[in-house]
N, C-alpha and C positions, 0 to 999 in steps of 0.2 A: 222369267225376266221378260218384260214387255219390250217390243220392238220400238226403238227411239225414232224411227223414220216417220216424219210427218205424213199424214194421209195423202196430201197433195203431191208428195214426192214418191209415191208408189205407182208403179205401172199397172195399167189395166190390160195392156197387150204388148207383146214383144214379137217382132218379125225380123229374123236374121236371114239376110240373103248373103250367103257365105262369100260370094265374090264381089259384093257391093257394099253392104253396110247393115247397120242395126237401126230399125225404126221402133221407137218406144212411144206408146200412147199413155199419157199420165192420167191420174185420177182427176186432175183439174181440167182435163180436156186438151191440154197442150200436146202436140206431136213433135217429137225430136228425132232427128236423123243423124247418125254418126257413120261416116265412111269408114270402111275397114282399116285403111292405112292410117287414118286419124286415130282410131281406137288403139291401134298397135303403138303408134308414137306416144300416145297419152297414157300408156299403161301405168296404173297406180302401184306397180310392184316396186319394192325398195331399190332394186338394181337400176331400173329404168328411171325412177325419180332421181337417183343419184347422178345418172348420166345426163339428164336434162339440166340439173343444177350445175354440173361441171361445164357443160356446153354454154350455159348462160354466162358463166364467169370467164371462160376461155373458148371463143368460137373456133379456135384451131385445135380443139381437143381431138385426139386420134380415136376414132370409133373402134370398138372391139371388132374382131374379125367377123363374128357372126352377124353383127349389126351392119357392117359395111357390105357384106355379101347379100344380106337381105334387102338392102336398099336398091340393089340392081335387079331385083325380081319383084313382080307383083305379089303382095302378101294377101292371103285369103284366110278366112276363118275355117278351120277344119272341124271344130266341134264347139259346143257351148253347153253349159249346165247352170241351173239355178243353184245358188248357195243360200240355203235358208229362205227367209222372206226379205232379204236385204240386198242381194247382189247377184250378178251373173259373172261366171268365169268363162273366158273365151280362150280356146287353144288355137294358135295361129300356125300357118304353114311353115314359118321359120323356126318352129319348135317352142316359141315363147308361150308359157301357160301359167305364169305365176301371179298375174294381176287379178284381183277381185274388183270388179266394177260395181261399187255400191250404187244404189239408186241416187243417193245424195251426191256422189261423185259425178255420176252421169249428168245430173242437173247442172252441176258446177261447170263442166266442160262443154256444155251445149253451145255451139257456135251459131245456131239458128239455120243450119243447112236444111234444105228441102229434100225430101226423098226424090230419087229420080223417077221420071215418068215410067210406069210399068211397061209401056209399049216399046221403050227404047232399049 
């Protein structure tokens, strides 16, 4: 089965700074940066997607205990692995590890953040 990901939506380089963020260089030359906290909040996992939808409907939604506790601590990436030719899976310090960040999903959630200065 052929990979349906368009060539321009494939990364040529990935650089994960576990305490800062993920920098992706795409085949079309674009460079995207995703802060770790943003990646965690944007997890494409079913449970996180459902929580975001619920919070959009009702801003007073009570967060699950693990999410509420995690919000009071800085979240870092503990580990990451490639999934086939189409995604990266990140395990976070709060224990969350069920989201697969496909290349097309990462392009979708790109906010245009710039990578931090390496000297800072």
